[in-house]
C-alpha positions as CSV (number, residue, x, y, z in Angstrom):
1,M,0.2,0.2,0.1
2,I,1.1,3.6,-0.8
3,R,0.7,6.2,1.7
4,R,0.3,9.6,0.5
5,A,2.3,12.0,2.3
6,D,1.0,14.7,4.7
7,P,1.0,18.2,2.8
8,S,3.5,20.3,4.0
9,P,2.5,23.6,6.1
10,D,3.2,25.8,3.0
11,R,0.8,23.3,1.0
12,I,-2.0,24.1,3.7
13,A,-1.4,28.0,3.8
14,Y,-1.5,28.0,-0.1
15,R,-4.5,26.1,-0.3
16,I,-6.5,28.3,2.6
17,G,-5.5,31.5,0.8
18,M,-6.5,30.1,-2.6
19,R,-9.8,29.2,-1.1
20,S,-10.4,32.3,0.3
21,L,-9.2,34.3,-3.0
22,R,-11.9,31.9,-4.7
23,D,-14.7,32.9,-2.1
24,S,-13.9,36.6,-2.4
25,I,-14.5,36.3,-6.0
26,S,-17.3,33.8,-6.3
27,G,-19.5,35.8,-3.8
28,P,-19.8,38.7,-5.5
29,L,-20.1,36.5,-8.7
30,E,-23.1,35.0,-7.3
31,R,-24.8,38.3,-5.7
32,R,-24.6,39.2,-9.4
33,R,-26.2,36.4,-10.9
34,R,-28.7,36.4,-8.3
35,G,-29.7,39.7,-9.6
36,A,-28.4,42.3,-6.9
37,P,-27.0,45.1,-8.4
38,R,-23.2,46.0,-8.0
39,R,-22.3,48.4,-4.9
40,P,-21.1,51.6,-6.7
41,S,-18.4,52.0,-4.0
42,L,-17.3,48.5,-4.4
43,V,-17.0,49.2,-8.4
44,F,-15.2,52.5,-7.5
45,A,-12.8,50.9,-5.0
46,P,-10.7,48.9,-7.1
47,F,-9.7,51.9,-9.5
48,L,-8.4,53.3,-6.6
49,V,-6.3,50.5,-5.8
50,E,-5.1,50.8,-9.3
51,A,-4.5,54.7,-9.4
52,A,-2.3,54.1,-6.2
53,V,-0.1,51.6,-7.7
54,V,0.3,53.1,-10.7
55,L,1.7,56.3,-8.5
56,L,3.8,53.9,-6.5
57,V,5.3,51.6,-9.3
58,G,6.0,54.8,-11.5
59,S,7.7,56.6,-8.3
60,V,9.8,53.6,-7.9
61,L,10.6,53.6,-11.8
62,G,11.6,57.0,-11.7
63,I,8.9,58.3,-14.3
64,A,8.1,61.5,-14.5
65,W,5.4,62.7,-11.9
66,R,3.2,64.3,-14.6
67,A,3.4,61.2,-16.8
68,I,2.0,58.9,-13.7
69,G,-0.1,61.5,-12.6
70,A,-2.2,61.8,-15.6
71,I,-2.2,57.9,-16.2
72,A,-3.3,57.7,-12.5
73,V,-6.1,60.3,-12.7
74,A,-7.3,58.8,-16.2
75,V,-7.7,55.6,-14.1
76,V,-9.7,57.5,-11.5
77,L,-12.0,59.0,-14.0
78,V,-12.9,55.7,-15.4
79,G,-13.7,54.2,-12.0
80,A,-15.9,57.3,-11.1
81,F,-17.6,56.7,-14.6
82,R,-17.8,53.2,-13.8
83,A,-19.4,54.0,-10.6
84,W,-21.7,56.5,-12.1
85,Q,-23.4,53.7,-14.1
86,A,-23.5,51.3,-11.1
87,I,-25.4,54.1,-9.6
88,G,-28.0,54.1,-12.5
89,E,-28.1,50.4,-12.8
90,R,-29.0,50.1,-8.9
91,E,-32.0,52.5,-9.3
92,R,-32.9,50.8,-12.7
93,C,-33.2,47.6,-10.5
94,R,-34.7,49.2,-7.2
95,K,-37.6,50.6,-9.8
96,L,-38.2,47.4,-11.2
97,A,-38.4,45.5,-8.2
98,D,-40.8,48.1,-6.6
99,D,-43.0,47.7,-9.8
100,W,-43.3,44.2,-9.2
101,L,-44.0,44.2,-5.4
102,L,-46.8,47.1,-5.8
103,W,-48.0,44.9,-8.1
104,G,-48.5,42.2,-5.6
105,A,-45.6,39.8,-6.5
106,T,-44.5,37.5,-3.5
107,V,-40.4,37.8,-2.5
108,S,-39.6,34.3,-2.5
109,P,-35.7,32.8,-2.5
110,S,-36.4,32.2,-6.5
111,A,-37.2,36.0,-6.6
112,Q,-33.8,37.0,-6.7
113,L,-34.3,40.8,-7.6
114,L,-37.3,41.1,-5.3
115,S,-35.4,39.4,-2.3
116,W,-32.7,42.0,-2.5
117,R,-35.0,45.1,-2.8
118,A,-36.6,43.5,0.6
119,N,-33.4,43.3,2.2
120,E,-32.5,46.2,1.4
121,L,-36.1,48.0,2.5
122,T,-35.9,46.0,6.0
123,S,-32.5,47.0,6.5
124,R,-31.5,48.8,10.0
125,R,-29.7,51.4,8.1
126,Q,-32.9,51.6,5.7
127,R,-35.4,52.1,8.4
128,T,-33.5,54.6,10.3
129,S,-33.2,56.7,7.1
130,L,-36.8,56.5,6.7
131,A,-37.9,57.3,10.3
132,R,-35.4,60.7,9.8
133,A,-36.8,61.8,6.9
134,L,-40.3,61.4,8.1
135,G,-39.1,63.4,11.6
136,R,-37.8,66.1,9.6
137,I,-40.8,66.8,7.5
138,E,-43.2,66.6,10.7
139,R,-40.9,69.2,12.4
140,E,-41.0,71.4,8.9
141,A,-44.3,71.1,8.8
142,T,-45.0,72.4,12.2
143,G,-42.6,75.0,11.9
144,A,-40.4,73.5,14.5
145,V,-37.1,73.7,12.0
146,R,-36.6,76.0,8.6
147,P,-38.1,74.5,5.6
148,G,-36.0,72.3,3.4
149,A,-35.2,72.5,-0.5
150,L,-38.3,70.8,-1.4
151,P,-41.4,72.3,-1.3
152,I,-43.9,70.3,0.9
153,N,-47.8,70.1,1.0
154,E,-47.3,71.9,4.4
155,S,-50.9,72.8,5.4
156,A,-52.2,69.2,5.2
157,L,-49.0,67.9,7.1
158,R,-49.9,70.2,9.7
159,D,-53.4,69.3,10.2
160,H,-52.2,65.3,9.9
161,S,-48.8,65.7,11.7
162,S,-50.1,63.3,14.3
163,L,-50.6,60.2,11.9
164,L,-47.2,61.6,10.1
165,H,-45.7,60.7,13.5
166,D,-47.4,57.5,14.2
167,V,-45.9,56.4,10.6
168,A,-42.3,57.7,11.8
169,D,-42.7,55.8,15.0
170,R,-44.1,52.5,13.6
171,V,-41.0,52.3,11.0
172,S,-38.2,53.3,13.9
173,D,-39.7,50.2,16.4
174,R,-37.1,47.8,16.1
175,S,-39.1,45.8,18.6
176,R,-42.1,45.0,16.3
177,P,-41.6,43.6,12.5
178,V,-43.1,45.3,9.5
179,T,-43.7,43.8,6.3
180,V,-41.8,44.7,2.7
181,I,-44.8,46.3,1.3
182,G,-45.1,48.9,3.9
183,L,-41.8,50.1,4.0
184,L,-41.9,50.5,0.4
185,L,-45.1,52.3,0.3
186,V,-43.0,54.5,3.1
187,D,-40.3,55.0,0.9
188,R,-42.2,55.8,-2.2
189,L,-44.2,58.5,-0.1
190,L,-40.9,60.2,0.5
191,R,-39.0,59.7,-3.0
192,H,-41.7,60.0,-5.6
193,P,-42.3,63.6,-7.1
194,W,-46.0,63.3,-6.9
195,S,-46.4,62.1,-3.5
196,P,-49.0,63.6,-1.5
197,I,-46.4,65.1,0.8
198,Y,-45.1,67.2,-1.9
199,S,-48.0,67.8,-3.9
200,V,-50.6,70.1,-3.3
201,V,-53.4,67.6,-3.0
202,P,-56.6,67.3,-1.1
203,E,-55.9,66.3,2.5
204,D,-58.1,63.2,2.4
205,E,-55.5,61.9,-0.4
206,L,-52.8,62.5,2.0
207,V,-54.6,60.7,4.9
208,H,-55.5,58.0,3.1
209,N,-51.9,57.4,1.8
210,L,-50.4,57.7,5.4
211,Q,-53.0,55.4,6.8
212,H,-52.3,52.6,3.8
213,A,-48.9,52.9,4.6
214,L,-49.0,52.3,8.2
215,D,-51.5,49.9,8.1
216,A,-49.5,47.9,5.6
217,L,-46.8,48.2,8.1
218,D,-48.6,46.0,10.1
219,G,-49.8,43.4,7.7
220,R,-52.8,44.9,6.4
221,T,-52.5,45.4,2.7
222,P,-55.5,45.5,0.1
223,D,-55.4,42.6,-2.6
224,G,-54.5,43.6,-6.0
225,P,-51.8,45.9,-7.6
226,I,-51.4,49.7,-5.6
227,P,-51.9,52.1,-8.0
228,A,-49.1,54.4,-8.6
229,F,-49.0,58.3,-8.0
230,T,-50.4,60.4,-10.5
231,K,-49.1,64.1,-12.0
232,P,-51.5,66.7,-10.6
233,K,-53.2,68.4,-13.3
234,E,-52.0,71.6,-11.7
235,I,-48.8,72.4,-9.5
236,R,-49.1,75.0,-6.9
237,L,-46.3,76.2,-5.0
238,E,-46.6,78.5,-2.2
239,H,-44.0,80.4,0.0
240,R,-44.5,81.4,4.0
241,A,-43.5,84.9,3.0
242,H,-46.3,85.1,0.3
243,R,-48.8,83.8,3.2
244,R,-47.8,86.0,5.3
245,S,-48.3,88.9,3.3
246,G,-51.7,87.2,1.6
247,L,-50.2,86.9,-2.0
248,R,-50.5,83.9,-3.9
């Protein structure tokens, strides 16, 4: 019987290193195949490393700084362009997943894009961001802080600030689970340009959407697709100074 020799420690270290490298490469590739879009920061990072290597190698070889600096800048610009493309791709993936979820699609392991979007919406970071944005709008509507860059439906929000506060509290409450569709409805209220938070629409439309989001967070969602926000026929912007002076 021929007995196989035990691998040397160097061989074992080599295998472990190659396995780690393979895992580090296969992980992002597997996420890519599952439909998860690329993270812009991870797209940009290799180009920064490559630019640093260019500067280091160029200085060691004695190449003129102007030449290696131009190459490094070109590498960074290419990386910035690729990261910008990744941002656009990420937004397109979000919109596609959101449209499917609003139409009643079910999140399952086989629906990779929906699973990615669901994990993003339910993450601690996203819930904290949504709660802070809702709190900021509530304080702005009640005059506690100065108005932001975007106009809001201030009169209706002020009259129903308690409902807005309830939605913010529900989103931030980590002790109670929330649904993906509920967080999506809150996200849509904050991100969509024709949301009743920003459009001057009847108060009942704002109340309906806020209550709908609050109910959805607790799992009470209507059957069938959820209609999209429609562009108002008339866009009316008011300024606080105009209201105080009686102008419209």
